[in-house]
C-alpha positions as CSV (number, residue, x, y, z in Angstrom):
1,X,13.5,-16.6,0.4
2,X,10.3,-15.3,-1.1
3,X,7.0,-16.8,-0.1
4,X,4.4,-17.2,-2.9
5,X,0.6,-17.4,-2.5
6,X,-1.6,-18.7,-5.3
7,X,-5.1,-17.3,-5.8
8,X,-6.1,-18.5,-9.3
9,X,-9.8,-18.0,-10.0
10,X,-11.8,-19.1,-13.0
11,X,-15.2,-20.4,-13.9
12,X,-15.5,-24.1,-13.5
13,X,-17.0,-24.5,-17.0
14,X,-14.2,-22.5,-18.7
15,X,-11.2,-24.8,-18.9
16,X,-9.4,-22.6,-21.4
17,X,-9.6,-19.5,-19.1
18,X,-8.2,-21.6,-16.3
19,X,-5.3,-22.8,-18.4
20,X,-4.5,-19.2,-19.4
21,X,-4.6,-18.0,-15.8
22,X,-2.4,-20.9,-14.8
23,X,0.1,-20.2,-17.6
24,X,0.3,-16.5,-16.6
25,X,0.9,-17.4,-13.0
26,X,3.7,-19.9,-13.8
27,X,5.4,-17.2,-16.1
28,X,5.2,-14.6,-13.3
29,X,6.4,-17.0,-10.7
30,X,9.4,-18.0,-12.8
31,X,10.4,-14.4,-13.3
32,X,9.9,-13.7,-9.6
33,X,12.0,-16.6,-8.5
34,X,14.7,-15.6,-11.0
35,X,14.8,-12.1,-9.6
36,X,14.8,-13.4,-6.0
37,X,17.8,-15.7,-6.8
38,X,19.7,-12.7,-8.3
39,X,18.8,-10.6,-5.3
40,X,20.1,-13.2,-2.9
41,X,23.3,-13.7,-4.9
42,X,26.2,-11.6,-3.4
43,X,27.9,-11.6,-6.8
44,X,24.8,-10.3,-8.6
45,X,24.9,-6.9,-10.3
46,X,21.1,-6.5,-9.8
47,X,21.5,-3.3,-7.8
48,X,21.7,0.4,-8.7
49,X,24.2,2.9,-7.3
50,X,24.3,2.7,-3.5
51,X,24.5,5.3,-0.8
52,X,24.8,4.9,3.0
53,X,22.2,6.2,5.5
54,X,22.6,6.9,9.3
55,X,19.8,6.9,11.8
56,X,19.9,10.2,13.6
57,X,16.7,10.0,15.8
58,X,14.0,7.6,16.7
59,X,10.9,7.3,18.8
60,X,10.7,4.9,21.7
61,X,10.4,1.2,20.6
62,X,7.8,0.5,23.3
63,X,5.1,2.8,21.8
64,X,3.6,0.6,19.1
65,X,3.9,-2.5,17.0
66,X,3.1,-3.5,13.4
67,X,2.3,-0.1,11.9
68,X,0.1,-0.5,8.8
69,X,-2.2,2.5,8.4
70,X,-0.3,5.7,8.3
71,X,-1.5,9.2,7.5
72,X,0.4,12.4,7.4
73,X,-1.4,15.7,8.0
74,X,1.3,18.3,7.6
75,X,4.0,17.3,10.0
76,X,1.5,15.4,12.2
77,X,1.5,11.6,11.8
78,X,-1.4,9.2,12.6
79,X,-0.7,5.5,12.8
80,X,-3.0,2.5,13.0
81,X,-1.7,-0.9,13.9
82,X,-2.3,-4.4,12.4
83,X,-2.2,-7.9,14.1
84,X,-2.6,-6.6,17.6
85,X,-5.8,-7.4,19.6
86,X,-7.1,-4.8,20.1
87,X,-5.5,-2.5,17.6
88,X,-4.1,0.9,18.5
89,X,-4.1,4.4,17.1
90,X,-0.9,6.4,17.7
91,X,-0.7,10.2,17.1
92,X,2.6,12.0,16.8
93,X,1.6,15.7,16.7
94,X,4.9,16.8,15.2
95,X,7.4,14.5,13.5
96,X,10.1,17.0,14.6
97,X,9.6,15.8,18.2
98,X,9.4,12.0,18.3
99,X,9.1,12.1,22.1
100,X,5.6,13.5,22.0
101,X,2.8,11.0,21.2
102,X,-0.5,9.7,22.3
103,X,-1.5,6.0,22.2
104,X,-5.2,5.2,21.9
105,X,-6.4,1.6,22.2
106,X,-9.3,0.5,20.0
107,X,-11.0,-2.2,22.1
108,X,-13.2,-4.5,20.0
109,X,-11.3,-3.7,16.8
110,X,-8.1,-4.9,15.0
111,X,-6.3,-4.6,11.7
112,X,-6.4,-0.9,11.3
113,X,-5.2,-1.4,7.7
114,X,-5.5,2.0,6.0
115,X,-6.4,5.5,6.9
116,X,-8.0,8.3,4.9
117,X,-8.2,12.0,5.8
118,X,-11.5,13.9,5.3
119,X,-10.6,17.6,4.8
120,X,-14.3,18.7,4.8
121,X,-15.2,17.2,8.2
122,X,-11.6,17.2,9.5
123,X,-11.7,13.5,10.5
124,X,-9.5,10.5,9.9
125,X,-11.2,7.2,8.9
126,X,-9.7,3.8,9.4
127,X,-10.5,0.5,7.7
128,X,-10.7,-2.0,10.5
129,X,-12.1,-5.5,11.4
130,X,-14.4,-6.1,14.4
131,X,-13.2,-8.7,16.9
132,X,-16.6,-10.1,17.7
133,X,-17.8,-11.1,14.2
134,X,-14.9,-10.2,11.8
135,X,-17.0,-7.7,9.9
136,X,-15.6,-4.6,8.2
137,X,-15.9,-1.4,10.3
138,X,-15.1,2.2,9.6
139,X,-13.5,3.9,12.7
140,X,-13.6,7.7,12.8
141,X,-11.0,9.8,14.7
142,X,-11.1,13.5,15.4
143,X,-7.3,14.4,15.3
144,X,-8.0,17.6,17.2
145,X,-9.6,16.0,20.3
146,X,-8.3,12.4,19.7
147,X,-11.9,11.1,20.2
148,X,-12.7,8.0,18.1
149,X,-15.8,6.0,17.4
150,X,-17.0,3.1,15.2
151,X,-19.4,4.6,12.7
152,X,-20.2,2.0,10.0
153,X,-20.4,-1.8,10.1
154,X,-20.6,-3.8,6.9
155,X,-22.4,-7.1,7.7
156,X,-22.3,-8.9,4.4
157,X,-19.0,-10.7,4.8
158,X,-16.7,-11.9,7.6
159,X,-12.9,-12.1,7.8
160,X,-12.2,-8.9,6.0
161,X,-8.4,-9.0,6.6
162,X,-6.5,-5.8,5.8
163,X,-8.9,-3.8,3.7
164,X,-8.5,-0.5,1.9
165,X,-10.3,2.8,2.4
166,X,-10.6,6.2,0.7
167,X,-12.8,9.3,1.1
168,X,-13.9,12.5,-0.7
169,X,-15.5,14.1,2.3
170,X,-19.0,13.1,1.2
171,X,-18.6,9.3,1.0
172,X,-16.2,6.7,2.3
173,X,-15.2,4.1,-0.3
174,X,-13.8,0.7,0.9
175,X,-12.6,-2.6,-0.6
176,X,-12.7,-5.6,1.6
177,X,-9.9,-8.2,1.7
178,X,-12.3,-11.1,1.8
179,X,-13.9,-13.8,-0.3
180,X,-16.3,-12.8,-1.6
181,X,-14.8,-9.4,-2.1
182,X,-16.8,-6.2,-1.9
183,X,-16.4,-2.6,-3.0
184,X,-18.7,-0.4,-0.9
185,X,-19.7,3.2,-0.6
186,X,-21.1,4.7,2.5
187,X,-22.6,8.2,3.0
188,X,-20.8,10.2,5.7
189,X,-23.8,12.4,6.6
190,X,-25.7,9.5,8.2
191,X,-23.3,6.6,7.7
192,X,-25.7,4.7,5.5
193,X,-24.7,2.2,2.8
194,X,-24.9,4.0,-0.6
195,X,-23.6,1.3,-2.9
196,X,-21.9,-2.1,-3.1
197,X,-20.5,-4.5,-5.7
198,X,-19.8,-8.1,-4.8
199,X,-17.1,-10.2,-6.6
200,X,-17.7,-13.8,-5.8
201,X,-14.5,-15.1,-7.5
202,X,-11.9,-12.5,-6.2
203,X,-9.7,-13.1,-3.2
204,X,-10.1,-9.5,-1.9
205,X,-8.9,-6.0,-2.2
206,X,-5.9,-4.5,-0.4
207,X,-4.9,-1.2,-1.9
208,X,-6.5,1.8,-3.6
209,X,-6.3,5.5,-4.4
210,X,-9.1,8.0,-5.1
211,X,-8.4,11.0,-7.3
212,X,-10.7,13.9,-8.3
213,X,-10.3,15.5,-11.7
214,X,-12.1,18.7,-12.8
215,X,-15.1,16.8,-14.2
216,X,-15.1,13.5,-12.3
217,X,-13.5,11.2,-9.7
218,X,-11.8,7.9,-10.3
219,X,-11.1,5.2,-7.7
220,X,-8.3,2.8,-8.5
221,X,-8.4,-0.5,-6.7
222,X,-6.2,-3.6,-6.6
223,X,-6.8,-7.2,-5.6
224,X,-4.3,-9.0,-3.4
225,X,-3.8,-12.0,-5.6
226,X,-1.7,-13.7,-8.3
227,X,-2.2,-12.3,-10.9
228,X,-3.3,-8.8,-9.9
229,X,-6.6,-7.4,-11.1
230,X,-6.7,-3.6,-11.4
231,X,-10.0,-1.8,-11.3
232,X,-10.9,1.8,-12.4
233,X,-14.2,2.6,-10.6
234,X,-16.5,5.6,-11.2
235,X,-17.5,6.5,-7.6
236,X,-20.7,8.3,-8.8
237,X,-22.5,5.2,-10.2
238,X,-20.1,2.4,-9.3
239,X,-19.5,1.3,-12.9
240,X,-16.0,0.1,-13.5
241,X,-13.5,-1.3,-16.0
242,X,-10.7,-3.7,-15.0
243,X,-7.6,-5.3,-16.4
244,X,-5.5,-8.3,-15.3
245,X,-1.8,-7.7,-14.8
246,X,-0.6,-11.1,-15.8
247,X,2.9,-10.7,-14.4
248,X,2.0,-9.0,-11.2
249,X,0.9,-10.4,-7.8
250,X,0.6,-9.8,-4.1
251,X,0.5,-6.0,-4.5
252,X,1.3,-4.2,-1.2
253,X,-1.1,-1.7,0.4
254,X,1.0,1.4,-0.1
255,X,0.6,2.4,-3.8
256,X,1.2,5.8,-5.4
257,X,-0.9,7.7,-8.0
258,X,0.7,10.4,-10.1
259,X,-1.8,12.6,-12.0
260,X,-0.6,13.5,-15.5
261,X,-3.5,15.0,-17.5
262,X,-7.3,15.3,-17.2
263,X,-7.5,12.0,-19.0
264,X,-5.6,10.1,-16.3
265,X,-2.3,9.5,-14.6
266,X,0.3,6.9,-13.7
267,X,-0.5,4.4,-11.0
268,X,2.6,2.8,-9.3
269,X,2.3,-0.5,-7.5
270,X,4.7,-3.1,-6.3
271,X,4.6,-6.7,-5.1
272,X,5.5,-7.8,-1.6
273,X,6.9,-11.0,-3.0
274,X,9.3,-10.3,-5.9
275,X,6.6,-10.2,-8.6
276,X,7.8,-6.8,-9.7
277,X,6.6,-3.3,-10.1
278,X,3.8,-2.1,-12.3
279,X,3.2,1.3,-13.8
280,X,-0.4,1.6,-15.1
281,X,-1.6,4.3,-17.4
282,X,-5.1,4.9,-16.0
283,X,-6.3,6.6,-19.2
284,X,-5.6,3.6,-21.4
285,X,-5.5,0.9,-18.8
286,X,-2.2,-0.3,-20.2
287,X,0.7,-1.2,-18.0
288,X,4.5,-1.6,-18.0
289,X,6.0,-4.3,-15.8
290,X,9.5,-4.1,-14.2
291,X,11.5,-6.6,-12.3
292,X,12.1,-5.1,-8.9
293,X,12.7,-6.2,-5.3
294,X,9.8,-7.2,-3.1
295,X,8.5,-4.2,-1.2
296,X,6.1,-3.2,1.6
297,X,5.2,0.2,0.0
298,X,5.7,3.0,-2.5
299,X,5.9,6.6,-1.4
300,X,6.9,9.9,-3.0
301,X,7.9,13.5,-2.2
302,X,6.4,14.5,-5.5
303,X,9.7,14.4,-7.3
304,X,11.1,10.9,-6.6
305,X,9.6,7.5,-5.9
306,X,10.7,5.4,-2.9
307,X,10.2,1.7,-2.5
308,X,10.7,0.0,0.9
309,X,12.4,-3.3,0.5
310,X,11.5,-5.1,3.7
311,X,13.2,-8.3,2.6
312,X,16.7,-6.7,2.4
313,X,16.1,-3.8,4.8
314,X,16.8,-1.1,2.1
315,X,15.1,1.9,0.7
316,X,15.2,2.1,-3.1
317,X,14.9,5.6,-4.6
318,X,13.8,6.1,-8.2
319,X,14.9,9.6,-9.1
320,X,12.3,11.5,-11.1
321,X,10.2,8.2,-11.2
322,X,12.8,6.6,-13.4
323,X,12.2,2.9,-12.5
324,X,15.2,1.7,-14.5
325,X,17.6,3.9,-12.7
326,X,17.3,2.9,-9.0
327,X,19.5,4.2,-6.2
328,X,19.8,1.8,-3.2
329,X,19.8,3.5,0.3
330,X,21.6,1.1,2.7
331,X,20.4,1.4,6.3
332,X,22.8,0.6,9.2
333,X,20.6,-2.2,10.5
334,X,18.2,-4.6,8.7
335,X,14.7,-3.2,9.3
336,X,11.5,-4.5,7.8
337,X,10.9,-1.1,6.4
338,X,7.2,-0.5,5.5
339,X,6.2,3.2,5.8
340,X,8.0,6.4,4.7
341,X,7.5,10.0,5.6
342,X,9.0,13.4,4.8
343,X,8.4,16.6,6.8
344,X,7.8,20.1,5.4
345,X,11.5,20.9,6.2
346,X,12.8,17.8,4.3
347,X,13.5,15.4,7.1
348,X,12.9,11.8,6.1
349,X,11.6,8.9,8.3
350,X,10.6,5.3,8.1
351,X,8.9,2.6,10.2
352,X,9.4,-1.1,10.3
353,X,6.7,-3.8,10.3
354,X,7.7,-5.5,13.5
355,X,7.0,-5.9,17.2
356,X,8.3,-3.7,18.7
357,X,8.5,-0.9,16.1
358,X,9.5,2.7,16.0
359,X,9.8,5.8,13.8
360,X,13.4,6.3,12.6
361,X,14.8,9.5,11.1
362,X,17.6,8.9,8.6
363,X,20.1,11.0,6.6
364,X,22.2,10.2,3.6
365,X,25.9,10.4,4.5
366,X,28.0,9.2,1.6
367,X,28.1,7.0,-1.5
368,X,29.0,3.4,-1.0
369,X,32.1,2.4,-3.0
370,X,32.4,0.8,-5.5
371,X,29.3,2.1,-7.2
372,X,27.7,-0.2,-9.7
373,X,24.8,0.2,-12.0
374,X,22.0,-1.9,-13.4
375,X,18.9,-1.2,-15.5
376,X,15.9,-3.4,-14.5
377,X,14.2,-4.6,-17.6
378,X,10.7,-3.6,-18.5
379,X,8.0,-5.2,-20.7
380,X,4.8,-3.7,-21.9
381,X,1.5,-5.6,-22.0
382,X,-2.2,-5.1,-21.9
């Protein structure tokens, strides 16, 4: 069954705020438990049309474990691992040849939680945690030479967990999964701290996306908590607005941003623990909540959205981003699917969050019969 974590924060002198937070949590938990019960009921119709997939190729399963930070540069794949001490960076220079790879240990560092590509300096930056003092550290990798180095240590807080990182090639932006939680900005030219915001009452950040419009950039950041708090940050001066997603919680690290206009776009995020899927309009900061399976990540080929249901070992496809018209891709074995990739030629792959792990290439072979249908309900709130 699903596991629920409670991080309710409120000022000690504000009993009404605490009661509202508690009520929101109980409502979200009830909805999540109801969905989980439906998902575990073999007679439930809470599935969309189903198709079968076959595994046609895979990497060796002795190469890496617990992939968490993944970054695609063309058909090259860079992976950073979580949980291991020390962590590892794995580079597959061409996803069309899963037999070619390089494994790079990172002694002194673990929890390579997220990776960001710097197209200006042609480097890959990882969010990581130091083993000696549990501080947040940025690791820099040159994907051409495979030389890596620690470049920035943030000393204000320990036990930073699985943090989030983004870059625009001039600065690196990171959110720590810690209490207190920090949003930080560091200058790449000299790796000096250029800005920070501390949140004493938040349990930490776990996912984010940075997008550059014609006249500004916006950094969208999520807490890993129940309920979810969503932030829209101006990277230039570190001002922000935020909204609480009362029915959301435990948002996974792999989120997806879909730009729509110069005013904003649609931000897709999903819970690891059956608290559903949120679609946030970043221009208005309003959101639509959908009941959906627990997932370890959302990914897209630009046309469709894919959710990786690690609980049931399925990939859920939302054609043309239609969340209420899911297609379930059944895999031949139950994998804890957590990362998804597509090559320039259209080949599709996934990894599983396990030890050992591997990269698996899959193909759709046929519809599963009988085909059922179901529309997952949505509700709109502010």
